N, C-alpha and C positions, 0 to 999 in steps of 0.2 A: 294257194298257188297251184301251178301245174302239177299233175301227177308225175312222179319221177320217171315213169315209163314213157312219158311223152317227149322227153329230151332226146335229142339225136345222139347216137353213139360216137365215140371219139373218131372212129374210122371215117365217118361222114364229115365231121367237123374239120378234119385234116384237108379235105378236098373241097368243101362247100361251106358257105355262110349259112347260118340258120337263124331265122328271125320269127318272132311271134308277138302276141300281145295277151295281156291278162288284166281284166278289170281296170283299164285305163293306163296300164304300164306297157310300153313297148320294149322289146329287148332283142339283142342280137348276140350270137356267139360266132366268132370267126378266128382263124389263125392270123397272126401278125408277125412279121419278121422285124426283129430288133437288131440294128447294126451297131457294132462297137468297133473300136480301132483294131481289135484282135480278131473278131469273127462275127458271124450272124447267128442269132438264136431265134427259133420260132416259139411263140407263146400262144396261149388261148386267151383271147381278149373277149371280155363280156362288156356290153354297154346296155344302159336302160335310159329311157326318156318318156315323156308324157305323150299320150295320144293327142291329136289325131294324125300327125304326119309321119311319113316314112323315115327311115334312117337317113337317106339321101337328102330329104327335104328339111331336116332338122339340123341346125348348127351344132358344132361340137360343144359350144358353150352351154347348150341346153341338154347335153347328155352326160351321164356319169359313166366312167370307165373303170375297169379293174383288170389286171392281167394275171394269168395263172400259168403254171407249167403245162406244156402240151403233153400231158399224161392223163391216164384215167383218173388219178387222184386230183389232178388239176381240174378236170371236167367236173368231178364231184364238188370241188371247192367253188367252181364258178356257179353251179346250181345252187349251192348254199348261199352264196353271195347275192344271187338274184332273189332268192326267197327272203333274205334279210332286208334287202332294199325294198321289196314289196311291203313287208310288214312294217318297217320303220317309217315309210313314207306313204302309208295307206291313204291319208287325207289328200295328198297331192294326186294320187291316181284316181281317187273317187271324184275329185273336182274335174279332172281331165275328161272323165266319162260324160260330163254335162256339156260337152262342146256343142255349140249352136251351128249345126251344119248349114243353116241358111245364111250365114254371114257372107 
């Protein structure tokens, strides 16, 4: 998977989405506001999906999401989650890399 030093710091993620790809898996980390009857809470949301399309061009049904606390510990948990998703679904990501760009 990515080198841990390649992930953006929490200060960046609080202000900006961060996306990338690795060996057929696309991913994004972004903050999300969760509203409840009592208040609003910000979380760090991680998403992953298969190549070749962007986040916006891929339906939510074809993405996997997980939310974490908007803390440094949550950022580390999100990194670990992305790494597990990659390892557990490696066959899917490998198949996605074989996309026929001439379609």
